[in-house]
LODREN-794257 format. One record per residue: x, y, z of N, C-alpha, C in turn. Coordinates in steps of 0.02 Angstrom, whole numbers, plus 32768, in hexadecimal, padded with zeros to 4 digits. Example, Ala and Ser with C-alpha at 12.3 -4.5 7.8 and 13.67 -1.06 7.14 Angstrom:
2
82947EE4818682677F1F818682947F5B8186 82827F90816282AC7FCB816582858002818A 
! end
This chain:
415
59F1D75F163759D0D72D160D59D8D6E8162E 59A4D6C1163059A5D681165259C8D64C1629 59DDD617164C5A00D5E1162A59D7D5BF15F3 5995D5B015FE596DD59215C8596BD5BE158A 5968D60015935968D62C155959ABD6291535 59E2D626155B5A24D621153D5A2AD5E21514 5A0DD5AC152D5A12D56C150B59F0D56D14C7 59C1D59B14BF599CD59F148159BDD5CD144D 59F2D5F014605A14D61C14325A37D5F313FC 5A2BD60413BE5A4DD5E013875A95D5F81384 5AC4D5C913895B0BD5D913865B2BD5AF134F 5B3ED5D013195B5DD5B012E05BA6D5C712DB 5BD3D59712D35C1BD5A812CD5C33D59D1285 5C5FD5C912705C83D5BD12315CCCD5B51244 5CE8D57B12335D2ED56B12425D56D56B1201 5D8BD59212015DB5D59911C55DFDD58A11D9 5E1BD55811BA5E61D54811C95E8DD58111B1 5EC0D59111D85EECD5CA11C95F20D5B71194 5F1DD5DB115A5F4DD5CF11235F5AD584111D 5F25D55F11105F26D51611195F5ED4F210F4 5F63D4FB10B25F96D4D7108C5FDCD4EA10A5 5FE6D52B10AF6028D54110C66037D526110C 6005D52311376010D50A117B6022D4BF117A 6002D499114D6014D4531147605CD44B112F 6071D476110160B6D47310E960E7D4841122 60D4D4B1114F6100D4C311866107D48B11B9 60D6D45D11BB60DFD42111E46117D3F611C8 611BD3F51187614FD3CE11656192D3F11167 6190D434116161CDD45C116161C9D4921197 61D0D47E11D761CCD4B0120D6200D4E61208 6237D4D911E4626CD50C11DD6255D54811B4 621BD54211926201D57A116A61D0D5A61191 61C3D59611D06193D5BC11F761A8D60511FD 6179D63211F16187D67A11F561A2D69811B5 61B0D66E118361CDD68611446196D68C110F 61A0D6B710DD6170D6BA10A66175D67B107B 613ED6551079613BD616105460FDD6181027 6105D6040FE960CED6020FB960C4D5BA0FA2 6085D5A50FA26074D5610F8B6051D5680F47 6069D5440F156047D5480ED46074D5330E9C 605AD53A0E606082D52B0E246078D4E60E0A 6085D4B30E326081D46E0E1B606CD4400E53 6067D4000E446053D3CF0E76608BD39C0E7E 608CD37C0EB860BBD3460EC360A0D3160EF7 60ABD2D50EED6095D2A50F2060C0D2A90F5E 60FED2BC0F55612BD2C50F8E6164D2F30F77 6191D3020FA561C6D3330F966201D3100F73 61F3D2F70F386224D2CE0F156264D2F50F05 625CD3320EEB6297D3590ED762C4D3690F12 62A4D3830F4762CCD3940F8262ECD3560FA1 62C7D3200FA462E3D2E20FC0631FD2CA0F97 6318D2CE0F55634ED2B70F2A638DD2E00F35 6384D3210F4063BED34D0F4A63DDD3430F8F 63B4D3320FC163CCD330100563DED2EA101F 63D2D2B80FF663E4D275100A63BBD25D1045 63DDD246107A63BBD22A10B463A8D25E10E8 63B7D29D10DB63A9D2D2110C635DD2D81115 6343D2D9115362FBD2E0115D62E2D3241146 62A2D32711356286D3651119628ED3A11147 6286D39611886288D3CE11B662CFD3E911C1 6300D3C611A46346D3DD11AA6363D3F81168 633AD3FC11356351D41810F66360D46210FF 639BD47910EC63ADD4C010F66384D4EE10CB 637AD52B10E26351D55C10BE636BD5691078 63ADD567107063CBD576102F63B7D5440FF9 639FD509100E638ED4D40FDE6349D4DE0FC0 631FD5080FDD62DBD5100FC562D8D5400F8A 62AFD5310F5862A8D55E0F1F6285D59F0F32 6298D5D50F12627CD6170F206251D62E0EE5 6227D65F0EF361FDD67C0EBE6226D6A30E8B 625ED6BE0EA26286D6E90E766298D6C50E35 628AD6E70DFD629AD6CA0DBD6267D6980DA3 622FD68F0DC861FED65F0DB061E0D6750D6D 61D9D6460D3F61B8D6530D00618AD6180CF1 614CD6270CE4611CD5F20CD760D6D60C0CE2 60A5D5DF0CDE605FD5F20CE1603ED5E10D23 6066D5CA0D54604AD5B40D93602AD5EC0DBB 5FFCD5D70DE65FDBD6070E125FE3D5F00E5A 5FD9D61F0E885FE0D6110ECF5FA0D5EF0EE9 5FA9D5B80F0C5F71D5980F2E5F66D5B90F72 5F9BD5C40F975F98D5E80FD65FDDD6000FE8 5FE1D628101C6022D64310336020D64C107E 605AD64A109D605ED65610E5604ED69F10F4 603ED6AD1132602FD6F21145606AD720113A 60A7D705114260E3D72E113560E7D74310EC 60D2D71810BE60D2D7291077609AD7591066 6062D75210886028D77E107A6037D7C7108A 6065D7D310B76078D81710C96097D83C108D 60AED818105B60CBD836101F6097D83F0FE9 6058D8300FF76023D8370FC56019D7F80F9D 603AD7C20FB16034D7820F8D5FF7D75D0FA8 5FCED7410F7A5F93D71D0F915F7CD6E70F61 5F4BD6C10F755F32D6890F4D5F15D6A20F0B 5F1BD6790ED75F04D6860E935F30D6B80E6D 5F63D6D20E8D5F91D7000E6A5FC3D6D80E41 5FD5D6F10E076007D6D00DDE604BD6D10E01 6070D69A0DFB60B0D6950E1D60E3D6C70E02 60DED6D90DC2610CD70A0DA76101D74F0DC7 60C2D7600DD260B3D7A00DF460CAD79D0E3C 60BED7640E5D60D4D75D0EA26120D7610EA9 6143D7490E76618CD74C0E7761A6D7930E79 6181D7C10E5A6195D8070E5B6187D8270E9F 6151D8110EC0613FD82D0F01616AD8110F39 617BD7D10F3561A1D7B00F6A61D1D77D0F4C 6207D7930F2D6234D7640F0A6255D7310F38 625DD7420F78627FD7140FA56251D6E00FC4 6210D6E20FB361E2D6B10FCE61F4D66B0FB7 61EDD63B0FE261FBD5F50FD261BED5D80FAE 61CBD5B50F776195D5980F4E6192D54C0F58 6157D5340F6E614CD4ED0F766112D4D70F4B 6116D49C0F2D60DDD4820F0660A6D4690F35 6069D4630F1B6031D44D0F446033D4010F4D 6016D3EB0F846012D3A40F935FCBD3940FAC 5F9CD38D0F7D5F57D3870F8F5F48D3490FB8 5F6DD3130FAE5F62D2D60FD55F6DD2E4101F 5FA1D309102E5FB1D31A10745F7CD3491091 5F67D37A10695F34D3A910815EF2D385108F 5EE0D35710635EA1D332106F5EA6D30810AE 5EE1D2EC10BC5EEAD2C410F85EDED2EF1137 5EFBD32A11395EF1D35511735EAAD3701176 5E8BD37A113C5E46D391113B5E18D35D115B 5E21D31E11485DF9D2E911675E05D2E511B2 5E44D2EF11C55E56D2EA120C5E33D31F1236 5E37D35F12215E1AD393124B5DCDD390124C 5DAFD37812155D66D37212135D4ED3391240 5D74D30312435D63D2CC12705D66D2E312B8 5D97D30C12C95D9DD327130D5D60D351131E 5D4BD37B12F05D11D3A612FC5CD2D37C1307 5CC8D34912DC5C8CD32012E25C89D2FA1323 5CC2D2E9133F5CC4D2C713805CACD2F513B8 5CB3D33613AF5CA0D36713E25C5AD38413D4 5C4ED39613955C0FD3B613815BF6D3931342 5BC4D36813475BB1D33C130F5B8DD35D12D5 5B75D39C12DD5B51D3BD12A65B81D3EC1282 5B9CD3D512495BD0D3FA12255BC0D3FB11DB 5BC7D43511BC5BBFD43D11745C04D4441155 5C16D41711295C57D41811085C55D44A10CF 5C82D47C10D25C83D4B1109F5CC1D4AF1073 5CE7D47910765D24D475104E5D5CD4591076 5D97D45B105A5DD0D43A10795DE5D45A10BA 5DD7D49C10C45DF3D4BD10FF5DC0D4E61128 5D7FD4DC111C5D4ED50211435D0ED4DA114D 5CEDD4E711865CAED4C511965C82D4F511BE 5C41D4E811BD5C12D50611EC5C00D4D21221 5BF7D4E8125F5BE7D4BA12965BADD4D712BE 5B7BD4AD12CE5B44D4C312F85B56D4B81341 5B62D4EF13665B74D4EC13AC5B37D4EA13DA 5AFCD4F613BF5AC1D50713E75AB4D4D61421 5AB4D49614125AA2D46414455ADFD43D145F 5B1AD45014495B57D42C145F5B6CD44514A4 5B7FD41814D15B96D42E15135BCFD462150C 5BC6D49B152C5BF7D4D115285BEBD4FF14ED 5BBCD4EF14C25BB0D51714875B91D55A1495 5B72D56314D05B54D5A314E25B80D5CB1512 5BB2D5AB15305BDCD5CD15615C07D6021540 5C02D63F155B5C25D679153F5C16D68114F5 5BD8D67314E35BC2D67B149E5BDED648146D 5BFDD61314885C1BD5E0145D5C67D5E01461 5C84D61014855CCDD61514895CEDD5D814A9 5CCCD5BC14DD5CE8D58315005CEED54714D2 5CB9D53914AC5CBBD500147E5CEBD50D1444 5CEDD54A142B5D1CD55B13F65D64D550140C 5D72D563144A5DB6D55B14665DC8D511146B 5D97D4E814805DA2D4A014855DB2D4811441 5D8CD495140E5D97D47B13CA5DDBD49113B0 5DECD4D013B95E2ED4E913A55E66D4C013C4 5E61D4B614055E96D49114295E99D4491412 5E5FD42914085E5FD3E313F25E7FD3DB13AE 5E70D40813805E8ED405133E5ED9D4111341 5EEDD44313685F35D452136D5F5BD418138E 5F3FD3FB13C35F61D3C413E55F6AD38813B7 5F39D37C138B5F3CD341135F5F64D34C1320 5F67D38B13085F85D39712C65FBDD3CB12C7 5FBED3F712F95FEDD42F12F85FD5D46912CE 5F96D46712B65F7BD49B128C5F4DD4C912B4 5F4BD50912A15F1ED53812C25EE3D5491295 5EAED56212B55E73D57712905E54D5B412B2 5E2AD5D6128D5E05D61012A85DBBD60012A7 5D98D61612DB5D51D60512E35D29D64412F0 5CF2D64B12CC5CC0D67F12D95C7FD65E12EE 5C61D67713245C21D65B133C5BEED692133C 5BB4D685131F5B81D6B813165B3CD6971311 5B07D6BF130B5AC4D6A113065AB7D67B12C4 5AE0D68512915AD4D66412515B14D65E1229 5B0FD63C11F05B49D62D11C75B68D66D11AA 5B3FD69B11945B57D6D811755B85D6FF11A4 5B6DD70A11E25B94D73112125BCFD708122D 5BC7D6C712335BFED69D124B5C39D69E121C 5C2BD69D11DB5C62D69E11AA5C88D6E011AD 5C64D71811B55C85D75811BC5CAFD75A11FC 5C92D73F12325CB4D74112735CF5D7191273 5CF7D6E3124D5D33D6B8124C5D70D6DD1230 5D64D715120D5D9BD73D11F15DB4D7731221 5D90D77E12585DA0D7B712835DE4D7B112A5 5DF5D77612BD5E31D76E12E75E61D73A12CC 5E69D736128A5E98D708126C5EDFD71E1279 5F0ED6EF127F5F04D6A612845EF9D69012CD 5EDFD65312D45ED7D63113155EACD65A1344 5E78D67A132A5E4ED6A413535E07D68A135A 5DE2D6A913895D9CD69A13935D77D6DC1397 5D3FD6E213755D15D71E13775CCDD70A1383 5CADD72C13B25C68D71F13C45C3DD75A13AF 5C07D74C138C5BD9D78013755B92D76E138C 5B72D79E13AD5B2BD79713BF5B01D7C41391 5AC0D7BB13935A94D7E5136A5A9CD82F137A 5AA9D83D13BB5AB1D88313D05AF2D8A213B8 5B20D879139D5B61D89313865B5FD8AB133E 5B26D8A5131E5B21D8B412D65B3BD8FB12C7 5B23D92C12EB5B34D97112DD5B7ED98012EA 5B99D963131F5BDED97313325C13D94A130E 5C04D90A12FE5C37D8DD12E25C2ED8CF1297 5BF1D8D2127F5BE3D8BE123A5BD9D8FA120C 5BB3D92B12215BA2D96311F55BDFD98C11DF 5C14D99312075C4ED9BA11EE5C75D99711B7 5C69D95611AB5C8FD930117A5C7BD9431133 5CA8D93811035C99D94210BD5C66D90F10A6 5C3CD92310775C08D8F6105C5C26D8B51041 5C63D8B910285C85D87F100B5C90D848103F 5C8CD859107F5C96D82710B45C5BD7F810BA 5C22D809109C5BE9D7DC109C5BF6D7A51068 5BF6D767107F5C01D72F10515BC7D72A1021 5BD5D7380FE15BA0D73A0FAF5B9FD77B0F88 5BBED7AF0FA55BC6D7ED0F805C0AD7EC0F5F 5C0BD7E30F1E5C49D7DD0EF95C61D8210EE0 5C97D8210EB95CB4D8600EA05C83D88A0E76 5C5AD8690E4C5C2CD88F0E225BF6D8B10E4A 5BD7D88B0E785BA3D8A90EA25BC0D8DF0ECE 5BFCD8D50EE85C1CD9070F135C2AD9470EEB 5C41D93E0EAE5C4FD9790E835C0FD9A00E77 5BD8D97D0E6A5B99D99F0E5F5B81D9C30E9D 5B8AD9A20ED75B76D9C20F165B9FDA020F22 5BDFD9FF0F145C09DA3A0F1D5BF5DA720EEE 5BE2DA600EB15BCADA930E825B8ADAB40E9B 5B64DA8F0EC35B27DAA90EE05B34DACC0F23 5B74DAD10F365B87DAF40F735B83DAC90FB1 5B81DA870FAA5B7CDA590FE35BBDDA320FEB 5BE1DA3E10215C22DA1F102B5C23D9EE1066 5BFDD9FD10995BFDD9D210D55BBCD9AC10DB 5BBED97811055B81D95111115B4DD97C1134 5B64D9A8115F5B36D9D611815B11DA02114F 5B34DA1C111E5B14DA4510EA5AE3DA1B10C1 5AF4D9DC10B65AC7D9B010915A87D9A310BA 5A8FD99C10FC5A56D98F11285A26D9C9112B 5A3EDA05111B5A12DA40111D59E5DA4610E0 59F2DA1D10AD59CBDA22106F5989D9FE1076 5957DA1810545915D9F810525918D9B91026 58F6D984103B58F8D945101658DED94F0FCF 58ACD97A0FC65892D9860F8358C5D9A60F56 58EDD9D40F725922D9F50F4C5957D9C30F36 5969D9940F63599BD9610F525980D9320F1C 5940D9210F205922D8F60EED5921D9190EAA 5914D9590EAA5914D97F0E6A5958D97D0E49 598DD97F0E7159D1D9820E5559F1D93E0E49 59DDD90B0E7059FFD8CA0E6C59D0D88F0E5D 5990D89D0E545962D8680E465941D84D0E85 590AD8290E7D58E2D8120EB5590AD7E60EE6 5929D7B20ECC594AD7820EF75988D7A00F18 59B5D7BE0EF059F3D7D90F0C59E6D8150F39 59B8D8410F2559AAD87B0F4E598ED8680F92 595FD8390F945943D8220FD45978D8000FFE 59A3D7D80FDE59D8D7B710035A0AD7EA1021 5A1DD81D0FFA5A4AD85010135A2DD8731051 59ECD882104F59CCD8A3108759D1D87710C6 59C1D83710BF59C5D80910F85A0DD8021111 5A3CD7FA10E25A82D7F110F55A9DD82D111C 5A8CD86911065AA3D8A511285A87D8AA116E 5A4DD88B117A5A2ED88B11BC5A3ED84B11E4 5A6FD82511CA5A85D7EA11EF5A54D7B111EE 5A27D7AF11BE59F4D77B11BB5A0BD744118B 5A0DD70611A45A22D6CE117B5A04D68E1199 59CBD677118159AAD63D119E59C4D5FA1184 59F6D5F9115A5A0DD5BA113B5A20D5871170 5A0AD54911695A20D51411965A64D4F91181 5A83D4D411AD5AC0D4B1119A5AAED477116C 5AD6D46E11375ACCD43711095AFCD3FF1120 5ADFD3CD11405B09D39A11605B22D366112F 5AFCD35A10FA5B11D32C10C65B03D34C1083 5B34D34D10585B2BD36C10165B48D33F0FE0 5B26D33F0FA75B3DD31A0F6D5B62D3490F3E 5B97D3330F1D5BB9D35F0EED5B8CD36F0EB2 5B8FD3AD0E9B5B67D3C20E625B89D3AC0E21 5BCBD3AE0E215BF1D39B0DE55C37D3850DF9 5C5AD3670DCB5C9FD3530DD45CC6D36C0D97 5CFED38A0DA15D24D3A50D685D6ED39D0D72 5D90D39F0D3B5DDAD3A00D395DEED3D30D04 5E20D3FB0D135E38D42A0CE15E83D4360CEC 5EA2D4500CB85EEAD45E0CBD5EFAD49E0C96 5F26D4C60CB35F40D5010C905F84D4EF0C73 5F8ED4FC0C335FCAD4E70C116005D5150C22 6041D4F80C21607DD5200C2C6088D5510BF4 6071D53F0BB86073D56D0B7E6031D5660B5A 601CD59B0B375FDED5970B115FE4D5630AD9 5FB0D53A0AD15FB0D5050A9F5F7ED5140A68 5F8FD4FD0A2C5F63D50809F25F41D4C709DF 5F00D4CC09CD5ED9D49009BF5EF3D4670986 5F14D48609555F2FD462091B5F78D4500925 5FA1D48209335FEAD47609385FFED44C0975 5FD4D44E09A95FE3D42709E65FAED3F109F2 5F94D3D709BB5F5CD3A809BF5F6DD36A09E9 5FA8D34D09DE5FBAD3100A025FC0D31D0A4D 5FE0D3540A605FE8D3640AA75FA5D3720AC8 5F7BD3990AA55F38D3A70ABF5F0ED3680AC6 5F15D33C0A945EEFD2FE0A965F00D2D40AD2 5F41D2CF0AE25F57D2A80B1B5F3DD2C70B5C 5F40D3090B615F28D32B0B9D5EDDD3210BA5 5EB8D3280B6D5E70D3200B6D5E5CD2DA0B84 5E7DD2A80B695E6FD2630B7D5E7DD2570BC6 5EB4D2740BDE5EC6D26C0C255E92D28C0C53 5E7AD2C80C415E47D2E90C695E07D2C00C6D 5DF2D2A40C345DB6D27A0C335DBFD23C0C5E 5DF9D21E0C5A5E07D1E30C835E07D1F50CCD 5E22D22F0CDF5E23D2440D255DDCD2510D3F 5DB2D2700D155D6DD27B0D295D49D2380D34 5D55D2080D075D37D1C60D0F5D4FD1A40D4F 5D8FD1AD0D5F5DAAD1910D9D5D8AD1B10DDB 5D7FD1F30DD65D5FD2170E0D5D18D1FD0E18 5CF4D1F20DE15CB0D1D70DE55CB1D1920E07 5CDFD1680DF15CE3D1240E0D5CF5D1260E57 5D24D1510E695D3AD1550EAF5D02D16D0EDD 5CD8D19A0EC35CA1D1B50EEC5C5FD1910EE0 5C61D15D0EB65C25D1330EA85BECD15C0E8A 5BFCD1820E555BC9D1A90E325BC9D1970DE7 5B90D1A50DC75B8BD1A50D7F5B71D1EA0D6A 5B7CD1FC0D2C5B69D23F0D155B3DD23B0CD7 5B19D2720CCA5AF0D2750C8E5B01D2B10C62 5B25D2E20C7F5B3AD31D0C5A5B86D31D0C55 5B9FD32A0C195BE7D32D0C0C5BF7D36F0BE9 5C2AD3910C005C3AD3D10BE25C84D3E00BE2 5C96D4160BBF5CDCD42B0BBA5CE1D4750BCA 5D1DD48A0BDC5D2BD4D00BE95D6DD4E10BC7 5D6DD5190BA35DAAD5310B835DB7D5780B9A 5DF7D5880BA35E0AD5CE0BAD5E3ED5DF0B78 5E30D6150B525E5CD6280B1C5E96D6530B36 5EC4D6620B095EFFD6890B1C5EEED6D10B2F 5EB1D6E80B1F5E9CD72B0B345E73D7280B75 5E74D6ED0B965E54D6E10BD65E07D6DC0BD2 5DEBD6DE0B975DA3D6D30B905D96D6880B94 5D5FD6760BB65D4FD62F0BC05D0ED61D0B9C 5D08D5DE0B8B5CCBD5C50B6B5CBED57F0B85 5C7ED56E0B8D5C6BD52B0BA35C36D50F0B74 5C35D4CD0B6F5C01D4AA0B495BF2D4690B6E 5BB3D4530B6D5BA3D4120B8C5B6BD3F00B66 5B61D3B10B755B2ED3880B555B10D35A0B8A 5ACFD34F0B865AAED3200BB45AA0D2DF0B8F 5AB6D2A80BAD5AB0D2660B8E5A6BD2480B9B 5A56D2180B735A16D1F60B805A18D1CA0BBE 5A54D1B50BD35A59D18B0C0E5A9AD19C0C33 5AA0D1820C705ADAD1910C9A5B17D1670C86 5B51D1810C965B8FD15D0C865BC6D1710CB7 5BF8D1470CBC5C36D1580CDF5C71D13E0CB7 5C64D12E0C785C96D1100C4C5CC4D1450C2F 5D05D13B0C355D36D16D0C1D5D30D1780BD2 5D27D1430BAB5D23D14A0B635CE4D1710B4F 5CADD1640B715C6FD1890B625C76D1D30B73 5C94D1E00BAD5CA0D2250BC15CCDD2470B8D 5D01D2240B785D31D23F0B475D0ED24F0B04 5CE4D2210AEE5CC1D22A0AAE5C94D2680AAF 5C6AD26D0AE25C39D2A40AE45C5BD2E60AF6 5C8FD2E50B1D5CB5D3230B295CD5D33A0AE7 5CEBD30B0ABF5D07D31C0A7E5CD3D33B0A50 5C95D3230A535C60D3400A2B5C51D3880A42 5C56D3930A835C4DD3D80A9D5C84D4050A82 5CC0D3E90A7D5CF9D4100A655CEFD4270A1D 5CC9D40009F65CBCD41209B15C90D45009AB 5C6ED46109E15C3ED49809E05C5BD4DA09F6 5C9ED4DE09FF5CBDD51C0A145CF1D53209E1 5CFDD57309DA5D32D58A09AD5D77D57409C6 5DA0D55C09985DE3D54309AB5E1AD5640983 5E0ED5A1096D5E42D5C409475E77D5E30975 5E61D5F909B15E90D61809E05EB8D5E40A06 5EF0D5FA0A205F17D5CE0A4C5EF1D5C40A8E 5EFDD58B0AAE5EDAD5790AEB5F08D57E0B27 5EEDD5980B5D5F13D5A00B9B5F00D56A0BCE 5EC0D5550BCB5EA6D5250BFC5E74D4F70BDA 5E72D4B90BF15E43D4870BD95E26D4620C15 5DE4D45A0C165DC5D4370C4D5D8CD40A0C36 5D7ED3D70C5E5D47D3A80C515D1DD3A40C90 5CDBD3A70C875CADD3A80CC05C74D3780CB4 5C5ED3560CE95C22D32D0CE55BF1D3440D1B 5BB0D3420D0B5B7DD3580D395B41D32B0D38 5B09D3430D555ACBD31B0D5B5ADED2D70D7A 5AFCD2D90DB45B18D29D0DD35AE3D2740DF8 5AF0D2330DFA5AC6D2050E205AF3D1CF0E3D 5AE5D1B80E795B0ED1830E955B04D1420E6E 5B37D1190E6E5B32D0D90E4B5AF9D0AF0E66 5AF0D0B10EA95ABBD0890EC95A76D0A00EB0 5A6CD0E20EAD5A2CD0FD0E945A21D0EA0E4B 5A57D0ED0E235A52D0DD0DDC5A3FD0930DD2 5A5FD0670DF85A50D0200DF25A08D0110E08 59F2D0340E3B59ADD02B0E53597BD0400E1E 598BD0790DFC595ED0910DC7595DD05F0D8D 5996D0430D7C599AD0140D44596FCFD50D52 596CCFC20D925944CF870DA358FACF910D94 58E4CFD00D9A589DCFDE0D90588ECFFE0D4D 58BECFFC0D2058B7D01C0CDF58AACFE70CA9 587DCFF60C7B5870CFC90C4458ACCFC70C16 58C5CF8B0C055900CF860BDA58F4CFA80B97 5928CFCB0B7F5925CFEE0B3F5959CFD00B10 594FCFD60ACF5980CFBC0A9F59C4CFDE0AAA 59F8CFB70AA65A3CCFD30AAD5A51CFF30A6B 5A6FD02D0A705A88D0500A355AD4D0510A37 5AF1D04609FE5B3AD04809FA5B51D08F0A08 5B84D0950A315B9FD0D70A425BE7D0DB0A2A 5BF5D10C0A025C39D11609EA5C66D12C0A23 5C9ED10C0A2C5CCBD11D0A635D11D12C0A49 5D13D14A0A0D5D55D15A09F15D7BD1890A20 5DBBD17E0A275DE2D1A40A575E0AD1DD0A37 5DFFD1EB09F75E23D22109D65E08D26409EE 5E32D29309FD5E1CD2D50A105DF9D2F709D6 5DBFD31509E55D96D33309B15DB0D37909A1 5DE9D37C09825E08D3BB096F5E12D3BD0924 5E13D3F909075E1BD3FE08BE5E5FD3E408A7 5E60D3C8086C5E9FD3B2084F5EC5D3EE0834 5F07D3E708325F30D41C08165F22D42407CB 5F1FD46007B25F12D46B076B5F4BD4500740 
! end
């Protein structure tokens, strides 16, 4: 194949930081390297408890015996992430800490530090953009990168450029990442899992049968547990078996849109472009309680939490320079069933009291007899402040209406 033809090959990379939160913690506590470590449960701006116990001793010299263990943990916390050593015991993200304590009682438990994780996230993404300017941000620890026209992006199918990015990130931060390079986003994301941690995997269109088809259908990003269960009931377990199905048959079983998408995905077809700039769809804050709370008997406590969540959402809007038009709430009951309610306002707002008032009205529309496990506040239909001000300049003035901004939680009174 000639060089001009090679230059035209679409090469998309998916870069995934390896056990990102845990790896950042190991920079702080190198003495924990190679040990089972679980991150989760609570938040902290810094290691206040450990520092208080250890006095002037630097963090990297704190003895292992001083770190809290999972053994005996009791509470409602869940795992955010875990080191690879902990994962060998079956411990993983989103698992309850009490369950994890039974699987790996000797694992060290550290609280999350999102400020630190965001700092390293910004750092590694800046490094990538300096090398390859076309990047789609997919969250705190993963991105898609267009290698196609970047110098070195075609060499060895993208391996040379992937190696350069890996080295640049490690030299600057001490963190490792895994990279998959393929003709599109769908295959690149699968490839980034092939050689974790700190690995590189290259997939060409001709590799579909040998590298992709033997994988379980669940490996396709977009096929969730329910769809996978249905596929297995239909006798389809691998991507190769899915690829053998007629598109009409898939549409009959999964609907027009999903069936057609499954057919394309199984054949490695994914024309999606990289989204270089994206606006948030919504902003939310929620909290899971340490104990189940009752709307009447714990009214004061719930009210304070509710007000705090609304204030945090308003702060998030202000920090990101957005206003919202939709306000909603989310509840999870003690039986793990969830319910949501929302309302669309006549005009945009970022005011905490307004958000609090309308979220409270949403709360009136849900049953509150059961105990509550989780409470959340969400705002949507977002617009930038600049766009909103520009619209107001060209809008005919309307009469102002008084808006009630009472801050009392809209919960039933005790009988």
